[in-house]
VOBA-837326 format. One record per atom (N, C-alpha, C, CB): residue number from 1; chain; atom name; x, y, z. Coordinates in nm, 3 decimals, always signed. Glycine has a CB too. Layout:
i:NUM, ch:A, at:CA, u:X, v:Y, w:Z
...
This chain:
i:1, ch:A, at:N, u:-2.025, v:+0.267, w:-2.066
i:1, ch:A, at:CA, u:-1.895, v:+0.209, w:-2.036
i:1, ch:A, at:C, u:-1.785, v:+0.304, w:-2.082
i:1, ch:A, at:CB, u:-1.881, v:+0.070, w:-2.103
i:2, ch:A, at:N, u:-1.683, v:+0.320, w:-2.000
i:2, ch:A, at:CA, u:-1.569, v:+0.404, w:-2.034
i:2, ch:A, at:C, u:-1.456, v:+0.313, w:-2.082
i:2, ch:A, at:CB, u:-1.523, v:+0.491, w:-1.912
i:3, ch:A, at:N, u:-1.401, v:+0.345, w:-2.196
i:3, ch:A, at:CA, u:-1.290, v:+0.265, w:-2.249
i:3, ch:A, at:C, u:-1.165, v:+0.351, w:-2.246
i:3, ch:A, at:CB, u:-1.320, v:+0.213, w:-2.393
i:4, ch:A, at:N, u:-1.061, v:+0.299, w:-2.190
i:4, ch:A, at:CA, u:-0.932, v:+0.367, w:-2.188
i:4, ch:A, at:C, u:-0.836, v:+0.290, w:-2.277
i:4, ch:A, at:CB, u:-0.876, v:+0.378, w:-2.042
i:5, ch:A, at:N, u:-0.772, v:+0.356, w:-2.369
i:5, ch:A, at:CA, u:-0.675, v:+0.290, w:-2.457
i:5, ch:A, at:C, u:-0.541, v:+0.285, w:-2.388
i:5, ch:A, at:CB, u:-0.664, v:+0.363, w:-2.592
i:6, ch:A, at:N, u:-0.474, v:+0.177, w:-2.407
i:6, ch:A, at:CA, u:-0.343, v:+0.155, w:-2.347
i:6, ch:A, at:C, u:-0.241, v:+0.144, w:-2.458
i:6, ch:A, at:CB, u:-0.342, v:+0.029, w:-2.256
i:7, ch:A, at:N, u:-0.127, v:+0.203, w:-2.438
i:7, ch:A, at:CA, u:-0.019, v:+0.195, w:-2.534
i:7, ch:A, at:C, u:+0.019, v:+0.048, w:-2.555
i:7, ch:A, at:CB, u:+0.104, v:+0.277, w:-2.486
i:8, ch:A, at:N, u:+0.027, v:+0.006, w:-2.678
i:8, ch:A, at:CA, u:+0.062, v:-0.133, w:-2.710
i:8, ch:A, at:C, u:+0.197, v:-0.173, w:-2.649
i:8, ch:A, at:CB, u:+0.065, v:-0.154, w:-2.861
i:9, ch:A, at:N, u:+0.285, v:-0.076, w:-2.630
i:9, ch:A, at:CA, u:+0.416, v:-0.108, w:-2.571
i:9, ch:A, at:C, u:+0.401, v:-0.155, w:-2.426
i:9, ch:A, at:CB, u:+0.509, v:+0.015, w:-2.578
i:10, ch:A, at:N, u:+0.298, v:-0.107, w:-2.356
i:10, ch:A, at:CA, u:+0.272, v:-0.152, w:-2.219
i:10, ch:A, at:C, u:+0.234, v:-0.300, w:-2.220
i:10, ch:A, at:CB, u:+0.159, v:-0.067, w:-2.152
i:11, ch:A, at:N, u:+0.149, v:-0.337, w:-2.314
i:11, ch:A, at:CA, u:+0.109, v:-0.478, w:-2.325
i:11, ch:A, at:C, u:+0.229, v:-0.565, w:-2.359
i:11, ch:A, at:CB, u:-0.001, v:-0.495, w:-2.431
i:12, ch:A, at:N, u:+0.310, v:-0.521, w:-2.455
i:12, ch:A, at:CA, u:+0.427, v:-0.599, w:-2.495
i:12, ch:A, at:C, u:+0.527, v:-0.613, w:-2.382
i:12, ch:A, at:CB, u:+0.494, v:-0.536, w:-2.617
i:13, ch:A, at:N, u:+0.555, v:-0.503, w:-2.314
i:13, ch:A, at:CA, u:+0.651, v:-0.506, w:-2.203
i:13, ch:A, at:C, u:+0.599, v:-0.591, w:-2.088
i:13, ch:A, at:CB, u:+0.681, v:-0.362, w:-2.153
i:14, ch:A, at:N, u:+0.470, v:-0.578, w:-2.056
i:14, ch:A, at:CA, u:+0.410, v:-0.658, w:-1.949
i:14, ch:A, at:C, u:+0.418, v:-0.806, w:-1.979
i:14, ch:A, at:CB, u:+0.266, v:-0.617, w:-1.928
i:15, ch:A, at:N, u:+0.387, v:-0.843, w:-2.102
i:15, ch:A, at:CA, u:+0.394, v:-0.984, w:-2.140
i:15, ch:A, at:C, u:+0.537, v:-1.035, w:-2.133
i:15, ch:A, at:CB, u:+0.337, v:-1.003, w:-2.282
i:16, ch:A, at:N, u:+0.631, v:-0.953, w:-2.177
i:16, ch:A, at:CA, u:+0.773, v:-0.990, w:-2.171
i:16, ch:A, at:C, u:+0.817, v:-1.016, w:-2.026
i:16, ch:A, at:CB, u:+0.861, v:-0.880, w:-2.233
i:17, ch:A, at:N, u:+0.778, v:-0.928, w:-1.936
i:17, ch:A, at:CA, u:+0.814, v:-0.945, w:-1.794
i:17, ch:A, at:C, u:+0.746, v:-1.070, w:-1.739
i:17, ch:A, at:CB, u:+0.772, v:-0.820, w:-1.712
i:18, ch:A, at:N, u:+0.617, v:-1.086, w:-1.770
i:18, ch:A, at:CA, u:+0.544, v:-1.203, w:-1.719
i:18, ch:A, at:C, u:+0.612, v:-1.333, w:-1.763
i:18, ch:A, at:CB, u:+0.397, v:-1.201, w:-1.767
i:19, ch:A, at:N, u:+0.652, v:-1.340, w:-1.888
i:19, ch:A, at:CA, u:+0.716, v:-1.463, w:-1.938
i:19, ch:A, at:C, u:+0.847, v:-1.492, w:-1.864
i:19, ch:A, at:CB, u:+0.743, v:-1.451, w:-2.088
i:20, ch:A, at:N, u:+0.915, v:-1.387, w:-1.818
i:20, ch:A, at:CA, u:+1.039, v:-1.406, w:-1.743
i:20, ch:A, at:C, u:+1.015, v:-1.457, w:-1.600
i:20, ch:A, at:CB, u:+1.116, v:-1.274, w:-1.737
i:21, ch:A, at:N, u:+0.900, v:-1.422, w:-1.541
i:21, ch:A, at:CA, u:+0.875, v:-1.457, w:-1.401
i:21, ch:A, at:C, u:+0.773, v:-1.569, w:-1.384
i:21, ch:A, at:CB, u:+0.827, v:-1.336, w:-1.326
i:22, ch:A, at:N, u:+0.712, v:-1.614, w:-1.493
i:22, ch:A, at:CA, u:+0.602, v:-1.710, w:-1.479
i:22, ch:A, at:C, u:+0.644, v:-1.842, w:-1.415
i:22, ch:A, at:CB, u:+0.543, v:-1.738, w:-1.614
i:23, ch:A, at:N, u:+0.767, v:-1.886, w:-1.439
i:23, ch:A, at:CA, u:+0.812, v:-2.011, w:-1.377
i:23, ch:A, at:C, u:+0.822, v:-1.999, w:-1.225
i:23, ch:A, at:CB, u:+0.946, v:-2.052, w:-1.435
i:24, ch:A, at:N, u:+0.846, v:-1.879, w:-1.176
i:24, ch:A, at:CA, u:+0.849, v:-1.855, w:-1.031
i:24, ch:A, at:C, u:+0.707, v:-1.851, w:-0.974
i:24, ch:A, at:CB, u:+0.923, v:-1.724, w:-0.999
i:25, ch:A, at:N, u:+0.613, v:-1.798, w:-1.053
i:25, ch:A, at:CA, u:+0.477, v:-1.775, w:-1.004
i:25, ch:A, at:C, u:+0.386, v:-1.897, w:-1.014
i:25, ch:A, at:CB, u:+0.416, v:-1.662, w:-1.080
i:26, ch:A, at:N, u:+0.394, v:-1.970, w:-1.125
i:26, ch:A, at:CA, u:+0.296, v:-2.074, w:-1.152
i:26, ch:A, at:C, u:+0.290, v:-2.187, w:-1.050
i:26, ch:A, at:CB, u:+0.324, v:-2.132, w:-1.284
i:27, ch:A, at:N, u:+0.401, v:-2.234, w:-0.996
i:27, ch:A, at:CA, u:+0.388, v:-2.346, w:-0.902
i:27, ch:A, at:C, u:+0.304, v:-2.316, w:-0.777
i:27, ch:A, at:CB, u:+0.525, v:-2.390, w:-0.858
i:28, ch:A, at:N, u:+0.309, v:-2.194, w:-0.727
i:28, ch:A, at:CA, u:+0.239, v:-2.163, w:-0.602
i:28, ch:A, at:C, u:+0.123, v:-2.066, w:-0.617
i:28, ch:A, at:CB, u:+0.336, v:-2.108, w:-0.503
i:29, ch:A, at:N, u:+0.113, v:-1.996, w:-0.730
i:29, ch:A, at:CA, u:+0.010, v:-1.892, w:-0.747
i:29, ch:A, at:C, u:-0.080, v:-1.918, w:-0.868
i:29, ch:A, at:CB, u:+0.076, v:-1.756, w:-0.760
i:30, ch:A, at:N, u:-0.083, v:-2.038, w:-0.919
i:30, ch:A, at:CA, u:-0.161, v:-2.069, w:-1.039
i:30, ch:A, at:C, u:-0.308, v:-2.029, w:-1.020
i:30, ch:A, at:CB, u:-0.150, v:-2.218, w:-1.073
i:31, ch:A, at:N, u:-0.363, v:-1.954, w:-1.116
i:31, ch:A, at:CA, u:-0.501, v:-1.910, w:-1.110
i:31, ch:A, at:C, u:-0.521, v:-1.775, w:-1.044
i:31, ch:A, at:CB, u:-0.582, v:-2.010, w:-1.040
i:32, ch:A, at:N, u:-0.420, v:-1.724, w:-0.976
i:32, ch:A, at:CA, u:-0.429, v:-1.592, w:-0.912
i:32, ch:A, at:C, u:-0.397, v:-1.484, w:-1.015
i:32, ch:A, at:CB, u:-0.334, v:-1.582, w:-0.790
i:33, ch:A, at:N, u:-0.406, v:-1.359, w:-0.975
i:33, ch:A, at:CA, u:-0.381, v:-1.245, w:-1.064
i:33, ch:A, at:C, u:-0.248, v:-1.180, w:-1.025
i:33, ch:A, at:CB, u:-0.497, v:-1.143, w:-1.057
i:34, ch:A, at:N, u:-0.169, v:-1.146, w:-1.125
i:34, ch:A, at:CA, u:-0.046, v:-1.071, w:-1.102
i:34, ch:A, at:C, u:-0.060, v:-0.934, w:-1.166
i:34, ch:A, at:CB, u:+0.078, v:-1.147, w:-1.158
i:35, ch:A, at:N, u:-0.023, v:-0.830, w:-1.093
i:35, ch:A, at:CA, u:-0.017, v:-0.693, w:-1.143
i:35, ch:A, at:C, u:+0.131, v:-0.658, w:-1.158
i:35, ch:A, at:CB, u:-0.092, v:-0.591, w:-1.048
i:36, ch:A, at:N, u:+0.171, v:-0.614, w:-1.275
i:36, ch:A, at:CA, u:+0.311, v:-0.584, w:-1.302
i:36, ch:A, at:C, u:+0.327, v:-0.437, w:-1.338
i:36, ch:A, at:CB, u:+0.366, v:-0.674, w:-1.416
i:37, ch:A, at:N, u:+0.417, v:-0.369, w:-1.268
i:37, ch:A, at:CA, u:+0.456, v:-0.234, w:-1.309
i:37, ch:A, at:C, u:+0.559, v:-0.251, w:-1.420
i:37, ch:A, at:CB, u:+0.515, v:-0.149, w:-1.187
i:38, ch:A, at:N, u:+0.524, v:-0.209, w:-1.540
i:38, ch:A, at:CA, u:+0.610, v:-0.236, w:-1.656
i:38, ch:A, at:C, u:+0.739, v:-0.156, w:-1.656
i:38, ch:A, at:CB, u:+0.535, v:-0.209, w:-1.781
i:39, ch:A, at:N, u:+0.746, v:-0.048, w:-1.579
i:39, ch:A, at:CA, u:+0.869, v:+0.030, w:-1.573
i:39, ch:A, at:C, u:+0.973, v:-0.033, w:-1.481
i:39, ch:A, at:CB, u:+0.839, v:+0.172, w:-1.526
i:40, ch:A, at:N, u:+0.930, v:-0.079, w:-1.365
i:40, ch:A, at:CA, u:+1.024, v:-0.135, w:-1.267
i:40, ch:A, at:C, u:+1.035, v:-0.287, w:-1.278
i:40, ch:A, at:CB, u:+0.982, v:-0.096, w:-1.125
i:41, ch:A, at:N, u:+0.931, v:-0.352, w:-1.329
i:41, ch:A, at:CA, u:+0.928, v:-0.498, w:-1.332
i:41, ch:A, at:C, u:+0.878, v:-0.559, w:-1.203
i:41, ch:A, at:CB, u:+1.064, v:-0.552, w:-1.362
i:42, ch:A, at:N, u:+0.850, v:-0.475, w:-1.105
i:42, ch:A, at:CA, u:+0.799, v:-0.526, w:-0.977
i:42, ch:A, at:C, u:+0.656, v:-0.577, w:-0.996
i:42, ch:A, at:CB, u:+0.804, v:-0.416, w:-0.867
i:43, ch:A, at:N, u:+0.623, v:-0.684, w:-0.925
i:43, ch:A, at:CA, u:+0.491, v:-0.743, w:-0.941
i:43, ch:A, at:C, u:+0.426, v:-0.771, w:-0.807
i:43, ch:A, at:CB, u:+0.500, v:-0.871, w:-1.021
i:44, ch:A, at:N, u:+0.292, v:-0.783, w:-0.812
i:44, ch:A, at:CA, u:+0.209, v:-0.800, w:-0.694
i:44, ch:A, at:C, u:+0.104, v:-0.905, w:-0.725
i:44, ch:A, at:CB, u:+0.143, v:-0.665, w:-0.649
i:45, ch:A, at:N, u:+0.089, v:-1.004, w:-0.637
i:45, ch:A, at:CA, u:-0.003, v:-1.115, w:-0.660
i:45, ch:A, at:C, u:-0.123, v:-1.101, w:-0.567
i:45, ch:A, at:CB, u:+0.067, v:-1.252, w:-0.638
i:46, ch:A, at:N, u:-0.241, v:-1.127, w:-0.622
i:46, ch:A, at:CA, u:-0.363, v:-1.126, w:-0.543
i:46, ch:A, at:C, u:-0.456, v:-1.237, w:-0.587
i:46, ch:A, at:CB, u:-0.433, v:-0.992, w:-0.554
i:47, ch:A, at:N, u:-0.550, v:-1.270, w:-0.502
i:47, ch:A, at:CA, u:-0.651, v:-1.371, w:-0.538
i:47, ch:A, at:C, u:-0.747, v:-1.317, w:-0.644
i:47, ch:A, at:CB, u:-0.730, v:-1.415, w:-0.413
i:48, ch:A, at:N, u:-0.765, v:-1.185, w:-0.646
i:48, ch:A, at:CA, u:-0.853, v:-1.120, w:-0.742
i:48, ch:A, at:C, u:-0.779, v:-1.005, w:-0.809
i:48, ch:A, at:CB, u:-0.984, v:-1.070, w:-0.674
i:49, ch:A, at:N, u:-0.836, v:-0.955, w:-0.919
i:49, ch:A, at:CA, u:-0.777, v:-0.839, w:-0.985
i:49, ch:A, at:C, u:-0.775, v:-0.720, w:-0.889
i:49, ch:A, at:CB, u:-0.855, v:-0.803, w:-1.113
i:50, ch:A, at:N, u:-0.881, v:-0.701, w:-0.815
i:50, ch:A, at:CA, u:-0.888, v:-0.589, w:-0.720
i:50, ch:A, at:C, u:-0.779, v:-0.599, w:-0.615
i:50, ch:A, at:CB, u:-1.026, v:-0.585, w:-0.653
i:51, ch:A, at:N, u:-0.756, v:-0.718, w:-0.561
i:51, ch:A, at:CA, u:-0.653, v:-0.734, w:-0.459
i:51, ch:A, at:C, u:-0.513, v:-0.707, w:-0.516
i:51, ch:A, at:CB, u:-0.659, v:-0.876, w:-0.399
i:52, ch:A, at:N, u:-0.484, v:-0.760, w:-0.634
i:52, ch:A, at:CA, u:-0.353, v:-0.736, w:-0.697
i:52, ch:A, at:C, u:-0.337, v:-0.587, w:-0.728
i:52, ch:A, at:CB, u:-0.337, v:-0.820, w:-0.827
i:53, ch:A, at:N, u:-0.444, v:-0.525, w:-0.778
i:53, ch:A, at:CA, u:-0.441, v:-0.382, w:-0.808
i:53, ch:A, at:C, u:-0.415, v:-0.300, w:-0.683
i:53, ch:A, at:CB, u:-0.572, v:-0.339, w:-0.874
i:54, ch:A, at:N, u:-0.487, v:-0.331, w:-0.575
i:54, ch:A, at:CA, u:-0.469, v:-0.255, w:-0.450
i:54, ch:A, at:C, u:-0.327, v:-0.265, w:-0.399
i:54, ch:A, at:CB, u:-0.566, v:-0.306, w:-0.344
i:55, ch:A, at:N, u:-0.268, v:-0.383, w:-0.405
i:55, ch:A, at:CA, u:-0.129, v:-0.400, w:-0.360
i:55, ch:A, at:C, u:-0.035, v:-0.315, w:-0.445
i:55, ch:A, at:CB, u:-0.088, v:-0.548, w:-0.366
i:56, ch:A, at:N, u:-0.055, v:-0.317, w:-0.576
i:56, ch:A, at:CA, u:+0.031, v:-0.241, w:-0.667
i:56, ch:A, at:C, u:+0.013, v:-0.091, w:-0.646
i:56, ch:A, at:CB, u:+0.002, v:-0.277, w:-0.812
i:57, ch:A, at:N, u:-0.111, v:-0.048, w:-0.626
i:57, ch:A, at:CA, u:-0.140, v:+0.096, w:-0.611
i:57, ch:A, at:C, u:-0.085, v:+0.154, w:-0.480
i:57, ch:A, at:CB, u:-0.291, v:+0.119, w:-0.618
i:58, ch:A, at:N, u:-0.060, v:+0.069, w:-0.381
i:58, ch:A, at:CA, u:+0.002, v:+0.119, w:-0.258
i:58, ch:A, at:C, u:+0.140, v:+0.176, w:-0.289
i:58, ch:A, at:CB, u:+0.012, v:+0.006, w:-0.153
i:59, ch:A, at:N, u:+0.209, v:+0.118, w:-0.385
i:59, ch:A, at:CA, u:+0.344, v:+0.163, w:-0.418
i:59, ch:A, at:C, u:+0.347, v:+0.246, w:-0.546
i:59, ch:A, at:CB, u:+0.436, v:+0.043, w:-0.433
i:60, ch:A, at:N, u:+0.266, v:+0.209, w:-0.644
i:60, ch:A, at:CA, u:+0.267, v:+0.275, w:-0.775
i:60, ch:A, at:C, u:+0.129, v:+0.332, w:-0.804
i:60, ch:A, at:CB, u:+0.310, v:+0.175, w:-0.886
i:61, ch:A, at:N, u:+0.101, v:+0.447, w:-0.747
i:61, ch:A, at:CA, u:-0.032, v:+0.505, w:-0.754
i:61, ch:A, at:C, u:-0.073, v:+0.546, w:-0.895
i:61, ch:A, at:CB, u:-0.040, v:+0.624, w:-0.664
i:62, ch:A, at:N, u:+0.014, v:+0.608, w:-0.970
i:62, ch:A, at:CA, u:-0.023, v:+0.664, w:-1.100
i:62, ch:A, at:C, u:+0.052, v:+0.600, w:-1.216
i:62, ch:A, at:CB, u:+0.001, v:+0.812, w:-1.100
i:63, ch:A, at:N, u:+0.059, v:+0.470, w:-1.217
i:63, ch:A, at:CA, u:+0.131, v:+0.399, w:-1.324
i:63, ch:A, at:C, u:+0.036, v:+0.309, w:-1.401
i:63, ch:A, at:CB, u:+0.247, v:+0.317, w:-1.265
i:64, ch:A, at:N, u:+0.074, v:+0.280, w:-1.525
i:64, ch:A, at:CA, u:+0.002, v:+0.180, w:-1.601
i:64, ch:A, at:C, u:+0.050, v:+0.043, w:-1.555
i:64, ch:A, at:CB, u:+0.022, v:+0.199, w:-1.756
i:65, ch:A, at:N, u:-0.044, v:-0.046, w:-1.536
i:65, ch:A, at:CA, u:-0.010, v:-0.179, w:-1.488
i:65, ch:A, at:C, u:-0.055, v:-0.283, w:-1.589
i:65, ch:A, at:CB, u:-0.075, v:-0.206, w:-1.352
i:66, ch:A, at:N, u:+0.017, v:-0.392, w:-1.593
i:66, ch:A, at:CA, u:-0.019, v:-0.508, w:-1.675
i:66, ch:A, at:C, u:-0.070, v:-0.614, w:-1.580
i:66, ch:A, at:CB, u:+0.104, v:-0.560, w:-1.761
i:67, ch:A, at:N, u:-0.183, v:-0.674, w:-1.614
i:67, ch:A, at:CA, u:-0.243, v:-0.778, w:-1.531
i:67, ch:A, at:C, u:-0.252, v:-0.908, w:-1.610
i:67, ch:A, at:CB, u:-0.382, v:-0.736, w:-1.481
i:68, ch:A, at:N, u:-0.226, v:-1.018, w:-1.543
i:68, ch:A, at:CA, u:-0.241, v:-1.150, w:-1.605
i:68, ch:A, at:C, u:-0.293, v:-1.248, w:-1.502
i:68, ch:A, at:CB, u:-0.106, v:-1.199, w:-1.665
i:69, ch:A, at:N, u:-0.372, v:-1.343, w:-1.550
i:69, ch:A, at:CA, u:-0.411, v:-1.455, w:-1.464
i:69, ch:A, at:C, u:-0.299, v:-1.557, w:-1.476
i:69, ch:A, at:CB, u:-0.552, v:-1.517, w:-1.505
i:70, ch:A, at:N, u:-0.236, v:-1.587, w:-1.366
i:70, ch:A, at:CA, u:-0.119, v:-1.675, w:-1.363
i:70, ch:A, at:C, u:-0.156, v:-1.815, w:-1.411
i:70, ch:A, at:CB, u:-0.058, v:-1.682, w:-1.221
i:71, ch:A, at:N, u:-0.079, v:-1.864, w:-1.506
i:71, ch:A, at:CA, u:-0.101, v:-1.998, w:-1.560
i:71, ch:A, at:C, u:-0.195, v:-2.003, w:-1.679
i:71, ch:A, at:CB, u:-0.155, v:-2.085, w:-1.454
i:72, ch:A, at:N, u:-0.242, v:-1.885, w:-1.726
i:72, ch:A, at:CA, u:-0.330, v:-1.881, w:-1.844
i:72, ch:A, at:C, u:-0.277, v:-1.777, w:-1.941
i:72, ch:A, at:CB, u:-0.477, v:-1.849, w:-1.803
i:73, ch:A, at:N, u:-0.344, v:-1.764, w:-2.054
i:73, ch:A, at:CA, u:-0.307, v:-1.664, w:-2.153
i:73, ch:A, at:C, u:-0.391, v:-1.538, w:-2.143
i:73, ch:A, at:CB, u:-0.321, v:-1.722, w:-2.291
i:74, ch:A, at:N, u:-0.469, v:-1.523, w:-2.036
i:74, ch:A, at:CA, u:-0.555, v:-1.407, w:-2.019
i:74, ch:A, at:C, u:-0.475, v:-1.293, w:-1.956
i:74, ch:A, at:CB, u:-0.679, v:-1.442, w:-1.932
i:75, ch:A, at:N, u:-0.478, v:-1.177, w:-2.021
i:75, ch:A, at:CA, u:-0.403, v:-1.062, w:-1.970
i:75, ch:A, at:C, u:-0.472, v:-0.933, w:-2.011
i:75, ch:A, at:CB, u:-0.258, v:-1.064, w:-2.022
i:76, ch:A, at:N, u:-0.438, v:-0.824, w:-1.941
i:76, ch:A, at:CA, u:-0.489, v:-0.693, w:-1.976
i:76, ch:A, at:C, u:-0.398, v:-0.588, w:-1.916
i:76, ch:A, at:CB, u:-0.635, v:-0.674, w:-1.929
i:77, ch:A, at:N, u:-0.414, v:-0.468, w:-1.966
i:77, ch:A, at:CA, u:-0.342, v:-0.355, w:-1.909
i:77, ch:A, at:C, u:-0.446, v:-0.249, w:-1.874
i:77, ch:A, at:CB, u:-0.234, v:-0.299, w:-2.008
i:78, ch:A, at:N, u:-0.424, v:-0.181, w:-1.765
i:78, ch:A, at:CA, u:-0.517, v:-0.077, w:-1.722
i:78, ch:A, at:C, u:-0.442, v:+0.054, w:-1.710
i:78, ch:A, at:CB, u:-0.585, v:-0.115, w:-1.587
i:79, ch:A, at:N, u:-0.500, v:+0.156, w:-1.767
i:79, ch:A, at:CA, u:-0.439, v:+0.290, w:-1.763
i:79, ch:A, at:C, u:-0.504, v:+0.369, w:-1.650
i:79, ch:A, at:CB, u:-0.456, v:+0.364, w:-1.900
i:80, ch:A, at:N, u:-0.425, v:+0.444, w:-1.582
i:80, ch:A, at:CA, u:-0.477, v:+0.534, w:-1.478
i:80, ch:A, at:C, u:-0.535, v:+0.656, w:-1.548
i:80, ch:A, at:CB, u:-0.364, v:+0.576, w:-1.376
i:81, ch:A, at:N, u:-0.655, v:+0.698, w:-1.509
i:81, ch:A, at:CA, u:-0.715, v:+0.815, w:-1.570
i:81, ch:A, at:C, u:-0.720, v:+0.931, w:-1.476
i:81, ch:A, at:CB, u:-0.851, v:+0.785, w:-1.618
């Protein structure tokens, strides 16, 4: 298994952005995955992590993204290698 470390600031910034947009997302996207570009604040919703990632990567190919399952406390950040 390959482990990539992510800057803690990415996690903090991603969570901060998610908390600002969660009220917009939860009513219609509960249980789906959101990918957030922490620099721009732009986000992409998918039914799966792969779908959200693919949508985000179309625009932000080489960026660190924050992922969260909408409506839960589960989150992660993925670093591009």
